[in-house]
Gaussian input, Z-matrix of N, CA and C with variables (Angstrom, degrees):
# hf/3-21g

backbone

0 1
 N
 C     1     B1
 C     2     B2     1     A1
 N     3     B3     2     A2     1     D1
 C     4     B4     3     A3     2     D2
 C     5     B5     4     A4     3     D3
 N     6     B6     5     A5     4     D4
 C     7     B7     6     A6     5     D5
 C     8     B8     7     A7     6     D6
 N     9     B9     8     A8     7     D7
 C    10    B10     9     A9     8     D8
 C    11    B11    10    A10     9     D9
 N    12    B12    11    A11    10    D10
 C    13    B13    12    A12    11    D11
 C    14    B14    13    A13    12    D12
 N    15    B15    14    A14    13    D13
 C    16    B16    15    A15    14    D14
 C    17    B17    16    A16    15    D15
 N    18    B18    17    A17    16    D16
 C    19    B19    18    A18    17    D17
 C    20    B20    19    A19    18    D18
 N    21    B21    20    A20    19    D19
 C    22    B22    21    A21    20    D20
 C    23    B23    22    A22    21    D21
 N    24    B24    23    A23    22    D22
 C    25    B25    24    A24    23    D23
 C    26    B26    25    A25    24    D24
 N    27    B27    26    A26    25    D25
 C    28    B28    27    A27    26    D26
 C    29    B29    28    A28    27    D27
 N    30    B30    29    A29    28    D28
 C    31    B31    30    A30    29    D29
 C    32    B32    31    A31    30    D30
 N    33    B33    32    A32    31    D31
 C    34    B34    33    A33    32    D32
 C    35    B35    34    A34    33    D33
 N    36    B36    35    A35    34    D34
 C    37    B37    36    A36    35    D35
 C    38    B38    37    A37    36    D36
 N    39    B39    38    A38    37    D37
 C    40    B40    39    A39    38    D38
 C    41    B41    40    A40    39    D39
 N    42    B42    41    A41    40    D40
 C    43    B43    42    A42    41    D41
 C    44    B44    43    A43    42    D42
 N    45    B45    44    A44    43    D43
 C    46    B46    45    A45    44    D44
 C    47    B47    46    A46    45    D45
 N    48    B48    47    A47    46    D46
 C    49    B49    48    A48    47    D47
 C    50    B50    49    A49    48    D48
 N    51    B51    50    A50    49    D49
 C    52    B52    51    A51    50    D50
 C    53    B53    52    A52    51    D51
 N    54    B54    53    A53    52    D52
 C    55    B55    54    A54    53    D53
 C    56    B56    55    A55    54    D54
 N    57    B57    56    A56    55    D55
 C    58    B58    57    A57    56    D56
 C    59    B59    58    A58    57    D57
 N    60    B60    59    A59    58    D58
 C    61    B61    60    A60    59    D59
 C    62    B62    61    A61    60    D60
 N    63    B63    62    A62    61    D61
 C    64    B64    63    A63    62    D62
 C    65    B65    64    A64    63    D63
 N    66    B66    65    A65    64    D64
 C    67    B67    66    A66    65    D65
 C    68    B68    67    A67    66    D66
 N    69    B69    68    A68    67    D67
 C    70    B70    69    A69    68    D68
 C    71    B71    70    A70    69    D69
 N    72    B72    71    A71    70    D70
 C    73    B73    72    A72    71    D71
 C    74    B74    73    A73    72    D72
 N    75    B75    74    A74    73    D73
 C    76    B76    75    A75    74    D74
 C    77    B77    76    A76    75    D75
 N    78    B78    77    A77    76    D76
 C    79    B79    78    A78    77    D77
 C    80    B80    79    A79    78    D78
 N    81    B81    80    A80    79    D79
 C    82    B82    81    A81    80    D80
 C    83    B83    82    A82    81    D81
 N    84    B84    83    A83    82    D82
 C    85    B85    84    A84    83    D83
 C    86    B86    85    A85    84    D84
 N    87    B87    86    A86    85    D85
 C    88    B88    87    A87    86    D86
 C    89    B89    88    A88    87    D87
 N    90    B90    89    A89    88    D88
 C    91    B91    90    A90    89    D89
 C    92    B92    91    A91    90    D90
 N    93    B93    92    A92    91    D91
 C    94    B94    93    A93    92    D92
 C    95    B95    94    A94    93    D93
 N    96    B96    95    A95    94    D94
 C    97    B97    96    A96    95    D95
 C    98    B98    97    A97    96    D96
 N    99    B99    98    A98    97    D97
 C   100   B100    99    A99    98    D98
 C   101   B101   100   A100    99    D99
 N   102   B102   101   A101   100   D100
 C   103   B103   102   A102   101   D101
 C   104   B104   103   A103   102   D102
 N   105   B105   104   A104   103   D103
 C   106   B106   105   A105   104   D104
 C   107   B107   106   A106   105   D105
 N   108   B108   107   A107   106   D106
 C   109   B109   108   A108   107   D107
 C   110   B110   109   A109   108   D108
 N   111   B111   110   A110   109   D109
 C   112   B112   111   A111   110   D110
 C   113   B113   112   A112   111   D111
 N   114   B114   113   A113   112   D112
 C   115   B115   114   A114   113   D113
 C   116   B116   115   A115   114   D114
 N   117   B117   116   A116   115   D115
 C   118   B118   117   A117   116   D116
 C   119   B119   118   A118   117   D117
 N   120   B120   119   A119   118   D118
 C   121   B121   120   A120   119   D119
 C   122   B122   121   A121   120   D120
 N   123   B123   122   A122   121   D121
 C   124   B124   123   A123   122   D122
 C   125   B125   124   A124   123   D123
 N   126   B126   125   A125   124   D124
 C   127   B127   126   A126   125   D125
 C   128   B128   127   A127   126   D126
 N   129   B129   128   A128   127   D127
 C   130   B130   129   A129   128   D128
 C   131   B131   130   A130   129   D129
 N   132   B132   131   A131   130   D130
 C   133   B133   132   A132   131   D131
 C   134   B134   133   A133   132   D132
 N   135   B135   134   A134   133   D133
 C   136   B136   135   A135   134   D134
 C   137   B137   136   A136   135   D135
 N   138   B138   137   A137   136   D136
 C   139   B139   138   A138   137   D137
 C   140   B140   139   A139   138   D138
 N   141   B141   140   A140   139   D139
 C   142   B142   141   A141   140   D140
 C   143   B143   142   A142   141   D141
 N   144   B144   143   A143   142   D142
 C   145   B145   144   A144   143   D143
 C   146   B146   145   A145   144   D144
 N   147   B147   146   A146   145   D145
 C   148   B148   147   A147   146   D146
 C   149   B149   148   A148   147   D147
 N   150   B150   149   A149   148   D148
 C   151   B151   150   A150   149   D149
 C   152   B152   151   A151   150   D150
 N   153   B153   152   A152   151   D151
 C   154   B154   153   A153   152   D152
 C   155   B155   154   A154   153   D153
 N   156   B156   155   A155   154   D154
 C   157   B157   156   A156   155   D155
 C   158   B158   157   A157   156   D156
 N   159   B159   158   A158   157   D157
 C   160   B160   159   A159   158   D158
 C   161   B161   160   A160   159   D159
 N   162   B162   161   A161   160   D160
 C   163   B163   162   A162   161   D161
 C   164   B164   163   A163   162   D162
 N   165   B165   164   A164   163   D163
 C   166   B166   165   A165   164   D164
 C   167   B167   166   A166   165   D165
 N   168   B168   167   A167   166   D166
 C   169   B169   168   A168   167   D167
 C   170   B170   169   A169   168   D168
 N   171   B171   170   A170   169   D169
 C   172   B172   171   A171   170   D170
 C   173   B173   172   A172   171   D171
 N   174   B174   173   A173   172   D172
 C   175   B175   174   A174   173   D173
 C   176   B176   175   A175   174   D174
 N   177   B177   176   A176   175   D175
 C   178   B178   177   A177   176   D176
 C   179   B179   178   A178   177   D177
 N   180   B180   179   A179   178   D178
 C   181   B181   180   A180   179   D179
 C   182   B182   181   A181   180   D180
 N   183   B183   182   A182   181   D181
 C   184   B184   183   A183   182   D182
 C   185   B185   184   A184   183   D183
 N   186   B186   185   A185   184   D184
 C   187   B187   186   A186   185   D185
 C   188   B188   187   A187   186   D186
 N   189   B189   188   A188   187   D187
 C   190   B190   189   A189   188   D188
 C   191   B191   190   A190   189   D189
 N   192   B192   191   A191   190   D190
 C   193   B193   192   A192   191   D191
 C   194   B194   193   A193   192   D192
 N   195   B195   194   A194   193   D193
 C   196   B196   195   A195   194   D194
 C   197   B197   196   A196   195   D195
 N   198   B198   197   A197   196   D196
 C   199   B199   198   A198   197   D197
 C   200   B200   199   A199   198   D198
 N   201   B201   200   A200   199   D199
 C   202   B202   201   A201   200   D200
 C   203   B203   202   A202   201   D201
 N   204   B204   203   A203   202   D202
 C   205   B205   204   A204   203   D203
 C   206   B206   205   A205   204   D204
 N   207   B207   206   A206   205   D205
 C   208   B208   207   A207   206   D206
 C   209   B209   208   A208   207   D207
 N   210   B210   209   A209   208   D208
 C   211   B211   210   A210   209   D209
 C   212   B212   211   A211   210   D210
 N   213   B213   212   A212   211   D211
 C   214   B214   213   A213   212   D212
 C   215   B215   214   A214   213   D213
 N   216   B216   215   A215   214   D214
 C   217   B217   216   A216   215   D215
 C   218   B218   217   A217   216   D216
 N   219   B219   218   A218   217   D217
 C   220   B220   219   A219   218   D218
 C   221   B221   220   A220   219   D219
 N   222   B222   221   A221   220   D220
 C   223   B223   222   A222   221   D221
 C   224   B224   223   A223   222   D222
 N   225   B225   224   A224   223   D223
 C   226   B226   225   A225   224   D224
 C   227   B227   226   A226   225   D225
 N   228   B228   227   A227   226   D226
 C   229   B229   228   A228   227   D227
 C   230   B230   229   A229   228   D228
 N   231   B231   230   A230   229   D229
 C   232   B232   231   A231   230   D230
 C   233   B233   232   A232   231   D231
 N   234   B234   233   A233   232   D232
 C   235   B235   234   A234   233   D233
 C   236   B236   235   A235   234   D234
 N   237   B237   236   A236   235   D235
 C   238   B238   237   A237   236   D236
 C   239   B239   238   A238   237   D237
 N   240   B240   239   A239   238   D238
 C   241   B241   240   A240   239   D239
 C   242   B242   241   A241   240   D240
 N   243   B243   242   A242   241   D241
 C   244   B244   243   A243   242   D242
 C   245   B245   244   A244   243   D243

   B1=1.4372
   B2=1.5318
   B3=1.3277
   B4=1.4584
   B5=1.5253
   B6=1.3304
   B7=1.4738
   B8=1.5287
   B9=1.3223
   B10=1.4646
   B11=1.5226
   B12=1.3284
   B13=1.4654
   B14=1.5334
   B15=1.3188
   B16=1.4636
   B17=1.5262
   B18=1.3350
   B19=1.4642
   B20=1.5196
   B21=1.3359
   B22=1.4582
   B23=1.5282
   B24=1.3197
   B25=1.4609
   B26=1.5323
   B27=1.3247
   B28=1.4647
   B29=1.5261
   B30=1.3329
   B31=1.4600
   B32=1.5209
   B33=1.3227
   B34=1.4621
   B35=1.5264
   B36=1.3246
   B37=1.4738
   B38=1.5299
   B39=1.3359
   B40=1.4654
   B41=1.5279
   B42=1.3178
   B43=1.4619
   B44=1.5286
   B45=1.3282
   B46=1.4600
   B47=1.5215
   B48=1.3163
   B49=1.4620
   B50=1.5289
   B51=1.3218
   B52=1.4692
   B53=1.5214
   B54=1.3264
   B55=1.4627
   B56=1.5227
   B57=1.3252
   B58=1.4642
   B59=1.5277
   B60=1.3261
   B61=1.4650
   B62=1.5254
   B63=1.3231
   B64=1.4660
   B65=1.5269
   B66=1.3310
   B67=1.4648
   B68=1.5253
   B69=1.3265
   B70=1.4646
   B71=1.5293
   B72=1.3152
   B73=1.4599
   B74=1.5233
   B75=1.3310
   B76=1.4594
   B77=1.5254
   B78=1.3271
   B79=1.4649
   B80=1.5238
   B81=1.3167
   B82=1.4582
   B83=1.5186
   B84=1.3296
   B85=1.4648
   B86=1.5175
   B87=1.3229
   B88=1.4655
   B89=1.5188
   B90=1.3149
   B91=1.4622
   B92=1.5270
   B93=1.3212
   B94=1.4644
   B95=1.5355
   B96=1.3105
   B97=1.4723
   B98=1.5271
   B99=1.3184
   B100=1.4546
   B101=1.5278
   B102=1.2982
   B103=1.4525
   B104=1.5176
   B105=1.3405
   B106=1.4622
   B107=1.5270
   B108=1.3012
   B109=1.4623
   B110=1.5232
   B111=1.3220
   B112=1.4647
   B113=1.5321
   B114=1.3207
   B115=1.4705
   B116=1.5290
   B117=1.3203
   B118=1.4631
   B119=1.5243
   B120=1.3374
   B121=1.4701
   B122=1.5217
   B123=1.3310
   B124=1.4634
   B125=1.5291
   B126=1.3182
   B127=1.4595
   B128=1.5267
   B129=1.3228
   B130=1.4617
   B131=1.5280
   B132=1.3248
   B133=1.4689
   B134=1.5254
   B135=1.3140
   B136=1.4619
   B137=1.5160
   B138=1.3316
   B139=1.4645
   B140=1.5255
   B141=1.3330
   B142=1.4616
   B143=1.5240
   B144=1.3090
   B145=1.4689
   B146=1.5247
   B147=1.3180
   B148=1.4699
   B149=1.5268
   B150=1.3173
   B151=1.4616
   B152=1.5261
   B153=1.3220
   B154=1.4646
   B155=1.5244
   B156=1.3130
   B157=1.4739
   B158=1.5269
   B159=1.3354
   B160=1.4662
   B161=1.5317
   B162=1.3314
   B163=1.4693
   B164=1.5252
   B165=1.3195
   B166=1.4628
   B167=1.5240
   B168=1.3233
   B169=1.4655
   B170=1.5236
   B171=1.3277
   B172=1.4610
   B173=1.5274
   B174=1.3453
   B175=1.4634
   B176=1.5270
   B177=1.3271
   B178=1.4566
   B179=1.5279
   B180=1.3308
   B181=1.4648
   B182=1.5280
   B183=1.3230
   B184=1.4604
   B185=1.5236
   B186=1.3111
   B187=1.4630
   B188=1.5233
   B189=1.3182
   B190=1.4624
   B191=1.5305
   B192=1.3241
   B193=1.4538
   B194=1.5278
   B195=1.3213
   B196=1.4642
   B197=1.5211
   B198=1.3167
   B199=1.4616
   B200=1.5274
   B201=1.3269
   B202=1.4677
   B203=1.5260
   B204=1.3209
   B205=1.4602
   B206=1.5273
   B207=1.3183
   B208=1.4591
   B209=1.5249
   B210=1.3241
   B211=1.4524
   B212=1.5236
   B213=1.3145
   B214=1.4654
   B215=1.5273
   B216=1.3026
   B217=1.4646
   B218=1.5307
   B219=1.3186
   B220=1.4587
   B221=1.5378
   B222=1.3262
   B223=1.4572
   B224=1.5202
   B225=1.3231
   B226=1.4669
   B227=1.5213
   B228=1.3032
   B229=1.4585
   B230=1.5277
   B231=1.3336
   B232=1.4599
   B233=1.5203
   B234=1.3101
   B235=1.4609
   B236=1.5234
   B237=1.3085
   B238=1.4645
   B239=1.5132
   B240=1.3261
   B241=1.4543
   B242=1.5189
   B243=1.3434
   B244=1.4665
   B245=1.4812
   A1=111.52
   A2=115.07
   A3=118.00
   A4=110.74
   A5=116.83
   A6=120.27
   A7=111.00
   A8=116.68
   A9=120.01
   A10=109.98
   A11=116.97
   A12=120.84
   A13=110.59
   A14=116.66
   A15=120.25
   A16=111.09
   A17=117.14
   A18=120.44
   A19=110.91
   A20=116.31
   A21=120.63
   A22=110.59
   A23=116.90
   A24=120.79
   A25=111.17
   A26=117.27
   A27=120.43
   A28=111.24
   A29=116.54
   A30=119.82
   A31=111.33
   A32=116.43
   A33=119.83
   A34=110.33
   A35=116.83
   A36=120.13
   A37=111.05
   A38=116.97
   A39=120.18
   A40=110.44
   A41=116.42
   A42=120.39
   A43=110.80
   A44=117.69
   A45=119.78
   A46=111.67
   A47=117.05
   A48=120.25
   A49=110.20
   A50=116.80
   A51=119.78
   A52=111.41
   A53=117.93
   A54=119.72
   A55=111.33
   A56=117.52
   A57=120.56
   A58=110.57
   A59=116.59
   A60=120.58
   A61=110.94
   A62=116.50
   A63=119.00
   A64=111.45
   A65=117.61
   A66=119.99
   A67=110.71
   A68=116.95
   A69=119.67
   A70=111.48
   A71=117.29
   A72=119.69
   A73=110.93
   A74=116.31
   A75=119.42
   A76=110.59
   A77=117.04
   A78=120.01
   A79=110.35
   A80=116.88
   A81=120.38
   A82=112.41
   A83=116.89
   A84=120.62
   A85=109.95
   A86=116.85
   A87=121.76
   A88=112.53
   A89=117.72
   A90=121.22
   A91=109.42
   A92=116.63
   A93=118.78
   A94=110.77
   A95=115.23
   A96=120.49
   A97=108.38
   A98=115.15
   A99=120.33
   A100=108.89
   A101=116.36
   A102=120.75
   A103=113.76
   A104=117.24
   A105=119.53
   A106=108.33
   A107=116.16
   A108=120.49
   A109=109.42
   A110=115.53
   A111=120.45
   A112=111.02
   A113=115.82
   A114=119.40
   A115=109.63
   A116=116.60
   A117=119.91
   A118=111.26
   A119=116.19
   A120=119.33
   A121=111.25
   A122=116.67
   A123=119.45
   A124=111.40
   A125=116.61
   A126=120.10
   A127=110.68
   A128=117.39
   A129=120.65
   A130=111.30
   A131=117.47
   A132=119.84
   A133=111.15
   A134=116.93
   A135=120.38
   A136=112.32
   A137=115.94
   A138=118.30
   A139=111.17
   A140=117.61
   A141=120.35
   A142=110.39
   A143=117.04
   A144=120.66
   A145=110.98
   A146=117.10
   A147=120.26
   A148=111.26
   A149=117.06
   A150=120.59
   A151=110.47
   A152=117.66
   A153=120.64
   A154=110.63
   A155=117.36
   A156=120.46
   A157=110.41
   A158=117.47
   A159=120.51
   A160=110.94
   A161=117.15
   A162=119.88
   A163=110.23
   A164=117.03
   A165=120.48
   A166=111.92
   A167=116.66
   A168=120.36
   A169=110.28
   A170=117.45
   A171=120.06
   A172=111.49
   A173=117.56
   A174=119.50
   A175=110.61
   A176=116.73
   A177=120.57
   A178=110.89
   A179=117.18
   A180=121.07
   A181=111.23
   A182=116.35
   A183=120.58
   A184=111.00
   A185=116.95
   A186=121.29
   A187=110.92
   A188=116.52
   A189=120.92
   A190=111.22
   A191=116.71
   A192=120.41
   A193=111.64
   A194=116.53
   A195=119.78
   A196=110.82
   A197=116.35
   A198=120.33
   A199=110.56
   A200=116.69
   A201=120.49
   A202=109.92
   A203=116.51
   A204=120.16
   A205=111.56
   A206=117.28
   A207=120.71
   A208=112.14
   A209=117.50
   A210=120.91
   A211=113.22
   A212=118.33
   A213=120.01
   A214=110.09
   A215=115.04
   A216=121.14
   A217=111.35
   A218=116.09
   A219=120.24
   A220=111.46
   A221=116.06
   A222=120.42
   A223=112.32
   A224=116.75
   A225=120.16
   A226=110.76
   A227=116.93
   A228=120.04
   A229=110.65
   A230=116.98
   A231=120.34
   A232=111.39
   A233=117.32
   A234=120.31
   A235=112.21
   A236=117.08
   A237=119.78
   A238=114.25
   A239=118.80
   A240=119.52
   A241=112.60
   A242=116.54
   A243=119.11
   A244=110.83
   D1=-32.13
   D2=179.24
   D3=-64.14
   D4=-39.72
   D5=178.47
   D6=-63.61
   D7=-40.05
   D8=179.17
   D9=-65.19
   D10=-41.04
   D11=178.36
   D12=-62.76
   D13=-43.92
   D14=179.42
   D15=-64.55
   D16=-40.03
   D17=177.14
   D18=-62.55
   D19=-42.05
   D20=179.63
   D21=-59.97
   D22=-45.05
   D23=179.90
   D24=-66.98
   D25=-38.36
   D26=177.83
   D27=-63.39
   D28=-44.91
   D29=178.85
   D30=-60.61
   D31=-39.05
   D32=179.50
   D33=-66.79
   D34=-40.85
   D35=177.95
   D36=-64.77
   D37=-43.00
   D38=177.69
   D39=-58.62
   D40=-41.82
   D41=-178.06
   D42=-64.45
   D43=-43.33
   D44=179.22
   D45=-66.19
   D46=-37.79
   D47=177.80
   D48=-65.19
   D49=-41.24
   D50=178.58
   D51=-66.50
   D52=-35.78
   D53=176.14
   D54=-65.17
   D55=-39.10
   D56=176.29
   D57=-64.31
   D58=-41.34
   D59=177.63
   D60=-62.27
   D61=-40.53
   D62=179.61
   D63=-65.12
   D64=-32.19
   D65=176.51
   D66=-64.16
   D67=-41.70
   D68=178.05
   D69=-67.04
   D70=-39.39
   D71=177.94
   D72=-65.23
   D73=-39.89
   D74=179.38
   D75=-67.16
   D76=-35.48
   D77=176.59
   D78=-62.69
   D79=-33.82
   D80=176.67
   D81=-66.01
   D82=-27.72
   D83=177.36
   D84=-76.77
   D85=-41.99
   D86=-172.59
   D87=-76.33
   D88=-40.53
   D89=-176.28
   D90=-73.74
   D91=124.33
   D92=179.89
   D93=-72.46
   D94=142.13
   D95=179.33
   D96=-141.45
   D97=148.85
   D98=178.00
   D99=-73.23
   D100=135.77
   D101=176.79
   D102=85.45
   D103=8.15
   D104=178.58
   D105=-83.60
   D106=125.50
   D107=-179.72
   D108=-99.80
   D109=169.87
   D110=179.08
   D111=-65.04
   D112=-33.49
   D113=179.43
   D114=-63.23
   D115=-42.74
   D116=179.14
   D117=-65.07
   D118=-39.98
   D119=178.75
   D120=-64.79
   D121=-43.42
   D122=178.57
   D123=-65.68
   D124=-35.87
   D125=177.00
   D126=-64.83
   D127=-42.43
   D128=177.85
   D129=-65.84
   D130=-41.22
   D131=179.16
   D132=-66.29
   D133=-40.53
   D134=178.61
   D135=-65.90
   D136=-42.04
   D137=179.07
   D138=-68.81
   D139=-33.28
   D140=175.31
   D141=-62.72
   D142=-44.85
   D143=179.18
   D144=-64.44
   D145=-41.23
   D146=179.85
   D147=-64.43
   D148=-41.28
   D149=179.92
   D150=-66.12
   D151=-38.83
   D152=177.80
   D153=-65.93
   D154=-38.13
   D155=177.43
   D156=-64.22
   D157=-43.64
   D158=177.75
   D159=-62.90
   D160=-38.85
   D161=177.13
   D162=-62.37
   D163=-40.23
   D164=177.06
   D165=-62.72
   D166=-39.76
   D167=177.68
   D168=-62.78
   D169=-42.46
   D170=179.34
   D171=-67.05
   D172=-38.22
   D173=175.77
   D174=-63.69
   D175=-39.91
   D176=178.55
   D177=-62.76
   D178=-44.12
   D179=178.59
   D180=-62.87
   D181=-40.17
   D182=178.91
   D183=-63.78
   D184=-41.63
   D185=178.57
   D186=-65.53
   D187=-39.84
   D188=178.34
   D189=-62.28
   D190=-43.82
   D191=178.86
   D192=-68.46
   D193=-34.75
   D194=177.51
   D195=-64.69
   D196=-37.38
   D197=177.42
   D198=-65.03
   D199=-39.83
   D200=177.78
   D201=-62.52
   D202=-42.68
   D203=179.40
   D204=-66.29
   D205=-38.36
   D206=-178.37
   D207=-67.87
   D208=-25.76
   D209=-178.88
   D210=-80.22
   D211=-19.13
   D212=-178.92
   D213=-104.42
   D214=152.31
   D215=-178.86
   D216=-66.40
   D217=-45.77
   D218=-179.70
   D219=-67.49
   D220=-35.00
   D221=179.40
   D222=-66.98
   D223=-33.38
   D224=178.74
   D225=-64.98
   D226=-32.69
   D227=177.47
   D228=-63.84
   D229=-39.45
   D230=177.90
   D231=-67.80
   D232=-38.42
   D233=-177.24
   D234=-69.87
   D235=-38.06
   D236=-171.51
   D237=-100.23
   D238=-1.99
   D239=178.88
   D240=-79.44
   D241=-20.45
   D242=-176.63
   D243=-113.65

């Protein structure tokens, strides 16, 4: 159960880091710059969308593991001790 709890926390951290990365990528799309072409803008928008999708996958995995922990007696101890 401890491994599942650690995995759940790792997935949540990965998701938050990816959301922060997507904010920086989106800022690169919004802020005007000299020499920025449409290809670069589309690449930044596509990578922003991909990073947000990956963050959603990690949040989904974290929620799934949290549900597994909530269903077991030992897992509930890990969830509610912190």
